[in-house]
N, C-alpha and C positions, 0 to 999 in steps of 0.2 A: 099424527099417527103414534102409538106409544113403543119407545124403541128398550129393546132390552139388551145390555152387555150378558154373555154368560162367560165363563171361567172353568176351564175341567181337562183334566188329562189323561189320567184313565177310568176317569168315570166318563168318559163324555158320551158313550154309545149307553150309558145306563136306561133303565127304564124309568126310573123315578122321576130324571132330569126331562125325561122326553115326555110325563104326565105333567108335569109342572108345567114345560110350555104351555101345551095343548089350553092349561086353566088357565094361563096369562094369554091367550087370544082367543080365547072364550071369554073373559072379563071386559079384555077392552074392544073389544069384536074387532078391530085390527092391528096388527104387531109385524116390529120386523125384529130379529135375533140377530145376534152377531158371536157367533163363539169364538173363543182366543183359548190357544192353548200353550200355556208357557212350559218350554221343552227344557228336559233336564238334560244335566251334563253340560250345560253352555254355562255354567256357572264359572269357573275352573277355566276358562276361558275369559270370560270377561274380567274375573281376578288378576288373572298371568298379564293381559292389555293391562289394567290399571296398573299394575307395579311394574310395567316395564319389562316384563318377560315377554317371551315369545312363545308361542301353545306348539310344540313338536307338529312337524306334517305330518306324520305320519295318524297320531294320535287326532288332531283337527280332520283328515277324511276318513277315520270309523264314525266321529261324532256325525259329521256331517250323512255319512249311509245309515246314521241309527235315526236323525231327523227325517228324513227320506220316511221311513217305515211309519214315522207320526201321521207324516202331511198322508202319505196313501190311507194311514186308517181314517184320520180327520175328511177327507174326500168321500168316505166308506159312508159315515155317520151323518155330512151333512146328506148324502143320497137319500139314505133312506129318510129323515127329518122333511127334506121336501117331499118324498111323496107322497109322508102324513099329511102334508098339508100345511106346513110352516114355511113363512120366508125367510130363510137363513143362509149367511153368508160366515167367513171362517178364517180364522190364519192360525199361523205358528206365530206362538208371540216371543219374546226376551224372556230370559229366565231372570229374577224369581220372578210369581206372581205379582208381588208390588208394581213392577216393572211394568209387564207385561196389560194391567189396567192401565197404568199409567201413559202408557202410548199408545191403547184404543182410545182413552177419554181425550189426549190433546187430538185427535183427529176430528171428533166428532162428540156430540152428548147424547148421554142415555138416559132415563128415566130410573134407570133400576139396574142392579144388578144380580146376579145369581152365581153365586158360588156352586160349584157341582165339585163332590169329593168322595172318597171311600167312607165306609164304616168305620167308628171312631176309633177300632182297635189298630186299624193300618193306616189313617188320615196323618199325612205332616203337615197339612194344611193345620187343621185343628188343632196340632200340639205348636207350631207356630201362631198360634193367636189370628190366624189369615183376617176369619169376618169381621172381627172387633176391630181392628187394622183398617180395613178398608172401608166401614164407616166411620170411625174416624179420620182417617185421612183425605175421603172424598166426597163427604156429606151426601152419599145417595143412598136412598131406599137399597137395602142387602138380605137377601132371601139366600140364605145354606140349605142346599141338599144332600143328605146323609144317605147314603144310597144302604142298602142290603146285603150282606156278605153272600147269600144267596143267590146273586142277581145272575147268570151265565154272564151275560151281555159285558159283563167290565174284564178290562186286562186282568189274566188271574191275581188272585189278591197275594199267594203266596211271593210272586216276581218283586221283587223289593224296588227297583225300578227297569226302567223300561231300554235301559243301558248296559250291554256285557260286563261282567265284573273287572277287566282287564281293563276297558276305559275308565269305571268308576276307578279306578287304584293308581290307573298314570294320570286322570285327572286331578287326584287327589297329591300326588305328589307335585306334580305344578303348580300347584293352591300352596304348599309346604315349602316351595324355594324361592316362593315369591316371596313369603313370610321371612324366610331367611336374615334377607335385606329388609323390608317393610315388614316387621310384627303390625300387630293389630294390638294396642295397648291399653289392656281391662285393666277397671278398676273392681275388683272383687270387694265386697264392706260383707262377710259368711257369717261374724258374729257366734261361730261353733255351731250354727246352724247344720243342722241336713241337708237340708236345702243347697246352702251357701256347701258342703262337702262334697256332694256329687256335682255340683255346678264347677269347683275349679277342678277333680277328677276330670271332667268332658270337658273341660277347655283347654286345661294341660293336652289330654289325649286327640285333642283335631292340629296341636304344629304350628297352629297360627298365632299363639298368644305371645308377648311379653305379660307377666301377671305383674300384678301390684295388689298385691291382699293384703287385706287391713283386719281388724276385729272386734274397733271400737270405734262408736258414734263419735269421739276426739280427733282418733286419728284419721277416718273416715274425711270428713269436714277440712280438717290439718293439710290433707292430700290434695284434695282439691283447690285450697287455697294456696299451696304449695308455700307452707309454714314450717319453720323449725326445721327438724330432720328429712323432711319432704321439698326445701326449695331445690329449684333445678329437674324436679322430677315430669318426667312427659307426662303431656294432656291425654288422658284419657280419650278412645276414640267412644268407649260404650263404658257405663258404669252398669255392673253386674251387682242387685240387691236381689237376697231371697225376701218371699212374704212367709215371717211368723209372726206367731200371736204375742212375740214377749215384746216390752217397750220398747227397748235398742234400737230393733227394725224400724217401730213405728216413727221414732223419733227423727230416724235419720230419713228416713221416708220427707217428714213436714219438714226438716231444716231442707232437703235438697227442694223442695219447690220453692220454697223462695233464697234459695243461694246462685249467687252469682256468677259462683265462677261452675255453676252447673251448666251457664246456657250454652246451647248447642251443644248438648253433650247428651245421647238417649240414653236413656235410664230402662232395663232389661232387669223385668222381676220379676224371679222364680221360684217353683214351691214343689212342697211334696207332694202336695195333694192339688187339685184344679177343683174349687171352691167358688162360689160365687163371692163371699168374702172379697178371696183376692183380686179380683177381677174388677171389682168396686174399688178398692184399694188403688190399684194399675187406673183407672180411669182418674181417682181423685190427685195422683201427682204426675197426669200427663205421661204413664209412662209411653214408651216406645213398643214394648211388648207385653205379656206376661206369658212363661213357658213353664207346664208343668214339669216337672223331671221324675221320672222313674225309676227302679231299681236295678234296670235293664242300662247298662255303663253304656254300650255301643251304639243303642237307641238315642241317648242324652248328647252323646255326642254327636251324631250323626245330625238333628236335630241343630245340635249350637252354631255347627260347622255352616249350616242351610243361613243360619238368621246373620253372622258375623259377613259370611260372604255380600250380602244382599246390602246390609249396612254399608257396609268400609268400601266394597269393591264397586257400587254400584250405586250411591248414592254419596257419598266422603271424601274418597277419592278420586286425583285427578289424572291421566294419563302421563306415561313420563317418556318423553319421543326421545328417542337413540337414533345417533346417527345409521 
């Protein structure tokens, strides 16, 4: 029997997703589906746990209330899809989406992954390069269903998050508190590019980073190798490089591909434009992700904050146990 893992949040009740699932059922004759919803708002909890801080009790309770609301919406969607003839189960998964997918795949294999997301203008997942990263990490066919902005079955698109603004701000403060003792070390090789400047501003605004910025290819490689002025430097948790057409960035990417100092150091490419050329270059150097940065500073900050939390809190840090 064909089995399909669906990843969705605010688009879980979308019409395009429902039509696509019925198309898969028609193609395979017999199919079972599982819908996992990576729940927003728990990223800060995961980071604070990993850094050794506790989540404030009142905030934790309000996050649980918001998760219950999402769980109720999930049950409503599942009931409607079952009435439509689909064999489907569902659950609230951990955030971020990559963690939710990994958890589901650990329990059972699937033949295909469907990523259901909001229209381009609103989709954080597309900005975070999620479909490409899922394909590269899990080696399964991935279909991306991008919904239409006029689909009334979606959670209102003007709502930036399913969580009240007060919860979002309080969770961010927990992140910043953790980062004061356990900053995320970022090596930014900006080469004076527009994308590099945008990345630097956005990373600074997250309040999570210890920034180590360099401007030339030789400085970048010397930093990674701990040579000269950079002896004793902190090894970066992530390397951020702008995609630009000039040779400096291209040479740096080529050097990174063969440099032993980069081993196990994820590379995040950023760009001023979302182009096929940039994504091909990201694949060529085995980049962790490619993120296009707009001229909207707060949006860039929000996207990079989520990327950093996913990378460091959930993949690279171990919990610090306290008495």
